[in-house]
Structures are given as structure tokens and as C-alpha cells.
DOLOZA-892299 format. One line per field, with one value per residue (C-alpha): residue number from 1; residue in three letters; x negated, y negated, z negated. Coordinates in Angstrom, 2 decimals, decimal comma. Each point is the difference from the previous one (the first is absolute). Example, Ala and Ser with C-alpha at 12.3 -4.5 7.8 and 13.67 -1.06 7.14 Angstrom:
num: [1_2] .
residu: [Ala_Ser] .
c1: [-12,30_-1,37] .
c2: [4,50_-3,44] .
c3: [-7,80_0,66] .
END
This chain:
num: [1_2_3_4_5_6_7_8_9_10_11_12_13_14_15_16_17_18_19_20_21_22_23_24_25_26_27_28_29_30_31_32_33_34_35_36_37_38_39_40_41_42_43_44_45_46_47_48_49_50_51_52_53_54_55_56_57_58_59_60_61_62_63_64_65_66_67_68_69_70_71_72_73_74_75] .
residu: [Unk_Unk_Unk_Unk_Unk_Unk_Unk_Unk_Unk_Unk_Unk_Unk_Unk_Unk_Unk_Unk_Unk_Unk_Unk_Unk_Unk_Unk_Unk_Unk_Unk_Unk_Unk_Unk_Unk_Unk_Unk_Unk_Unk_Unk_Unk_Unk_Unk_Unk_Unk_Unk_Unk_Unk_Unk_Unk_Unk_Unk_Unk_Unk_Unk_Unk_Unk_Unk_Unk_Unk_Unk_Unk_Unk_Unk_Unk_Unk_Unk_Unk_Unk_Unk_Unk_Unk_Unk_Unk_Unk_Unk_Unk_Unk_Unk_Unk_Unk] .
c1: [-24,86_3,25_3,02_2,66_3,41_3,02_3,36_3,29_2,52_3,48_1,25_3,52_0,43_0,87_2,61_-0,02_-0,19_-2,62_-2,14_0,13_-0,83_-2,89_-1,58_0,52_-1,73_-2,88_-0,90_-1,84_-2,20_-0,72_-0,91_-2,89_-1,24_-2,82_-1,18_2,77_2,20_3,66_2,92_3,58_2,26_3,65_2,90_1,28_3,11_-2,30_-2,71_1,33_0,53_-3,48_-1,59_1,50_-1,18_-3,57_-0,41_-3,10_-1,23_-2,99_2,30_0,50_3,28_0,30_2,91_1,08_1,35_3,64_1,19_3,13_0,02_2,20_-2,70_-3,63_0,34_-1,13_-2,92] .
c2: [1,14_1,97_-2,36_0,43_1,33_-1,46_1,73_-1,35_2,77_-1,33_3,19_-0,24_-3,56_-3,12_-1,13_-1,97_-3,42_1,06_1,62_-3,07_-2,31_2,12_0,34_-3,67_-1,03_2,50_0,17_-3,36_1,16_3,31_-1,72_-1,82_3,02_1,78_2,13_2,60_1,79_-0,21_2,32_-0,02_3,04_-1,07_2,38_1,70_-2,23_-3,03_1,37_-1,73_-3,32_0,00_1,21_-2,97_-2,41_1,35_-0,48_-2,09_0,30_1,88_2,16_3,66_1,82_3,31_2,10_1,82_3,46_0,60_0,00_1,23_-3,11_-3,00_-2,54_-0,27_1,99_3,58_1,82] .
c3: [0,03_0,29_0,05_-2,65_0,96_-1,79_0,49_-1,32_-0,61_-0,76_-1,69_1,41_-1,28_1,93_2,47_3,25_-1,68_-2,56_2,70_2,20_-2,90_-1,24_3,43_0,84_-3,23_0,22_3,70_0,00_-2,91_1,67_3,28_-1,69_-2,00_1,83_-2,94_0,16_2,49_-1,02_0,65_-1,22_-0,40_-0,24_-0,60_3,18_0,47_0,29_2,31_3,11_-1,78_-1,53_3,25_1,87_-2,69_0,17_3,76_0,59_-3,59_-1,39_-2,16_0,92_-0,43_-1,84_-1,19_-3,13_-0,48_-0,98_-3,62_-1,72_-2,24_0,80_-0,92_-0,93_-3,22_-0,46_1,51] .
END
């Protein structure tokens, strides 16, 4: 069976506190889930913060492209 891949893309939303809180709350659940591979793609300004938080976890880090929008709106 091919494992599922779940990717969280933040779409230019979040901040340092929100990122820390989200990862702190979700990493324990992800650690016990063996049915899917998980990756998170934070906005560029938070890549280093999220990367540090993911050390030792089963979560992979990805990145997003650049957008002209100031938040998660638009396409």
C-alpha cells in the first residue's frame, strides 16, 4: 500500500507565536500516526523557526513560492 502524503501549506498566514503553538499541539499526534507522511510548508520568513521546531520529528519541511499578496488571500 502506498502511504498517504499530507502537506500543510500556510498560505502566507501565521506568525512566530501561532507557528510555535500549532506545531507544539500537533507534533505529538503526528508522531503516533504511521498511516501518512506529513510535511509543512510555512511562509518564507518562518522557515528557520519551523525547521528548528521540526528537528527530531517525523514532519518534513517544504517551502512556498513568493506571492504579491500581503496575506493568504488571492491566488
